[in-house]
C-alpha positions in Angstrom: -12.9 -24.4 -20.5 -10.8 -21.5 -21.6 -9.1 -19.2 -19.2 -10.3 -15.6 -19.2 -7.3 -13.4 -19.7 -7.0 -10.8 -17.0 -6.3 -7.2 -18.2 -2.8 -6.0 -17.4 -2.5 -3.3 -14.8 -0.6 -0.1 -15.5 2.3 0.8 -13.2 0.3 3.6 -11.6 -2.6 1.1 -10.9 -0.2 -1.4 -9.4 1.4 1.2 -7.2 -2.1 2.5 -6.1 -3.2 -1.0 -5.2 0.0 -1.7 -3.3 -0.4 1.5 -1.3 -4.0 0.8 -0.4 -3.4 -2.8 0.6 0.0 -3.0 2.3 0.9 0.5 3.4 0.4 1.4 7.0 0.4 5.2 7.5 1.5 7.4 10.3 -1.3 8.4 12.6 -2.6 12.0 12.3 -0.9 13.1 15.6 2.5 11.7 14.5 2.3 13.3 11.1 1.7 16.6 12.9 4.6 16.0 15.2 6.8 15.2 12.3 5.8 18.4 10.4 6.4 20.5 13.5 9.8 18.8 14.1 10.8 19.6 10.6 9.8 23.2 11.0 11.6 23.4 14.3 14.9 21.9 13.0 14.7 24.1 9.9 14.2 27.2 12.1 17.1 26.2 14.3 19.3 25.8 11.2 18.4 29.4 10.1 19.3 30.7 13.6 22.5 28.7 13.6 23.8 29.9 10.3 23.2 33.5 11.3 25.0 32.8 14.6 28.0 31.3 12.8 29.4 28.0 11.3 30.2 26.5 14.7 26.5 26.6 15.6 25.7 24.9 12.3 28.2 22.2 13.2 26.5 21.9 16.6 23.1 21.5 14.9 24.6 18.7 12.8 25.7 16.9 16.0 22.3 17.4 17.5 20.5 16.1 14.4 22.9 13.1 14.4 21.8 12.4 18.0 18.2 12.5 16.8 18.9 10.0 14.1 20.8 7.8 16.5 17.7 7.7 18.8 15.2 6.8 16.2 17.1 4.9 13.4 16.9 1.5 15.2 13.1 1.8 15.1 13.3 2.9 11.5 15.2 -0.3 10.7 13.2 -2.4 13.1 16.3 -3.6 14.9 16.0 -5.7 18.0 19.1 -4.0 19.5 20.3 -0.6 18.3 22.9 0.6 20.7 25.8 -0.1 18.3 24.1 1.8 15.6 23.4 4.7 17.9 27.0 4.8 19.1 28.4 4.9 15.6 26.0 7.6 14.4 26.8 9.9 17.3 30.5 9.3 16.9 30.3 10.0 13.2 28.3 13.1 13.8 31.0 14.5 16.1 33.8 13.5 13.7 32.1 15.0 10.6 31.4 18.3 12.4 35.0 18.5 13.6 36.3 17.5 10.1 34.5 20.5 8.6 35.1 23.3 11.1 38.8 22.5 11.6 39.6 23.0 7.9 40.3 26.7 7.1 40.8 26.6 3.3 39.1 25.0 0.3 38.0 22.3 -0.2 36.3 22.5 3.1 34.9 19.0 3.1 38.1 17.2 2.3 38.4 15.5 5.7 34.7 14.4 5.7 35.5 11.1 3.9 38.0 10.3 6.6 35.4 10.8 9.3 32.9 8.7 7.4 35.4 5.9 6.9 36.1 5.8 10.6 32.4 5.4 11.3 32.2 2.5 8.8 35.3 0.8 10.3 33.8 1.1 13.8 30.6 -0.3 12.5 32.3 -3.5 11.4 34.5 -3.7 14.5 31.5 -3.6 16.7 29.9 -6.4 14.7 33.1 -8.5 15.1 33.0 -8.0 18.9 29.4 -9.1 19.3 28.7 -11.9 21.8 25.0 -12.2 21.0 25.3 -14.1 17.7 24.5 -12.8 14.3 20.9 -11.7 14.8 20.1 -8.8 12.4 23.8 -8.5 11.6 23.4 -7.6 7.9 20.4 -5.4 8.5 22.2 -3.5 11.3 25.2 -2.9 9.1 23.1 -1.6 6.2 21.0 0.6 8.5 24.2 2.0 10.2 25.8 2.7 6.8 22.7 4.5 5.6 22.6 6.7 8.7 26.3 7.5 8.3 25.6 8.5 4.7 22.9 10.8 5.8 25.2 12.5 8.2 27.9 12.8 5.5 25.4 14.5 3.3 24.4 16.8 6.1 28.1 17.9 6.3 27.3 20.0 3.3 25.3 22.4 5.5 28.3 23.1 7.6 30.4 23.6 4.5 27.8 25.9 3.1 27.8 28.0 6.2 31.4 28.7 5.6 30.7 30.1 2.1 30.2 33.8 1.5 26.6 33.1 0.4 26.1 30.5 3.1 23.6 32.4 5.1 21.4 33.1 2.2 21.6 29.5 0.8 20.8 27.8 4.1 18.0 30.3 4.9 16.5 29.7 1.5 16.9 25.9 1.7 15.3 25.8 5.2 12.4 27.9 4.0 11.8 25.4 1.3 12.1 22.4 3.7 9.6 24.0 6.0 7.2 24.8 3.2 7.5 21.2 1.8 6.5 19.9 5.2 3.1 21.3 4.6 2.5 18.5 2.1 2.8 15.9 4.8 -0.7 16.2 6.3 -2.1 15.7 2.8 -0.6 12.3 2.7 -3.0 11.0 5.4 -6.1 12.1 3.4 -5.3 10.9 -0.1 -5.2 7.5 -1.7 -3.1 8.5 -4.7 0.0 10.4 -3.3 2.1 10.3 -6.4 1.5 14.0 -7.1 2.6 15.1 -3.6 6.3 15.3 -4.7 5.4 18.0 -7.3 3.4 19.7 -4.7 6.4 19.7 -2.3 8.5 21.1 -5.2 6.1 24.0 -5.8 5.8 24.8 -2.1 9.6 24.7 -1.8 10.1 26.9 -4.8 7.6 29.5 -3.6 9.1 29.6 -0.1 12.6 29.9 -1.6 11.7 32.7 -3.9 10.1 34.6 -0.9 13.1 34.1 1.2 15.5 35.2 -1.6 13.4 38.3 -2.2 13.6 39.2 1.5 17.3 38.5 1.9 18.7 39.6 -1.5 22.1 38.6 -2.7 21.0 35.6 -4.9 19.2 35.6 -8.2 15.7 34.3 -8.5 16.9 31.4 -10.7 19.2 30.0 -8.1 16.5 30.3 -5.4 13.9 28.7 -7.7 16.0 25.7 -8.6 17.3 25.2 -5.1 13.8 25.5 -3.6 12.3 23.0 -6.0 15.0 20.3 -5.5 15.2 20.9 -1.7 11.4 20.6 -1.3 11.2 17.4 -3.3 14.2 15.8 -1.7 13.2 16.6 1.9 9.7 15.3 1.3 10.9 12.1 -0.3 13.3 11.3 2.5 10.6 11.8 5.1 8.3 9.5 3.2 10.8 6.8 2.7 12.2 6.8 6.2 8.7 6.7 7.8 7.4 4.1 5.4 7.8 1.1 7.7 5.4 0.4 10.6 8.3 -0.1 13.0 9.2 3.6 12.5 5.8 4.8 13.7 7.1 6.0 17.0 8.1 9.3 18.4 11.8 8.4 18.0 11.2 7.2 14.4 9.4 10.4 13.5 12.2 12.6 15.0 14.8 10.6 13.0 12.8 11.1 9.8 12.6 14.8 10.5 16.3 15.1 11.2 17.2 13.0 8.1 15.0 15.1 5.8 16.8 18.3 6.9 20.3 16.9 6.7 19.7 15.3 3.3 19.5 18.7 1.6 23.1 19.5 2.6 24.5 18.1 -0.6 22.2 20.4 -2.6 23.3 23.5 -0.8 26.9 22.5 -1.2 26.4 22.0 -5.0 24.9 25.5 -5.0 28.1 26.9 -3.3 30.3 25.3 -5.9 28.2 26.8 -8.7 28.3 30.2 -7.1 32.1 30.0 -6.6 32.8 29.7 -10.3 
């Protein structure tokens, strides 16, 4: 008897089959909570940048606390107090490292703050008395959360720039608009096109905000809105991808991470505008 050769599946077909068989989605209420949390944090960021850079630094610390609360659930850790301690400590150090520098480059002390967070991560692991349970996973999860906070430092650095108010307002408008793509994810089987949708929504919101504020060209607003919308949506989707993260704390952590993750893009925009 000859074996019947099975037709090979395309990459898109394999991804669709994987999504429909192994993926566990957020419930409708949690998706709504996450979208509202993103909108709230983005709105607070806009208010903070209009109030002053110190308030943006305070928002960074607050968002770090949100990540500290939910990241153990995101990583499915059995015990997460060490991770939470390092994340809060790093948030405080990073915020202080930015606001205490009065000349360019504004972010030059941020690597020092991040290094301290990583060193503390390993020291806490060496001091463990409960064995090596989840040791590697905990270190990786902590390092990832520390990296997100380091990226978020770009928001504080942007707030200190002469176009900081416009850049952060435009970026947060794009983040908020891209969050509107989240409810679609619960209704569709093929979600591969939701990233372009988030890009379009972010670009439109950024153009609207730029027109209202003035001070920036439409090209800068368009590019920034596109990339911010796509990145924020992608981060939320990846962070909330594991069933263990389908809790209120995990949803809040995903929302905080998706907002902080655009800090690098706003900082790049400040460097371009400074030339």
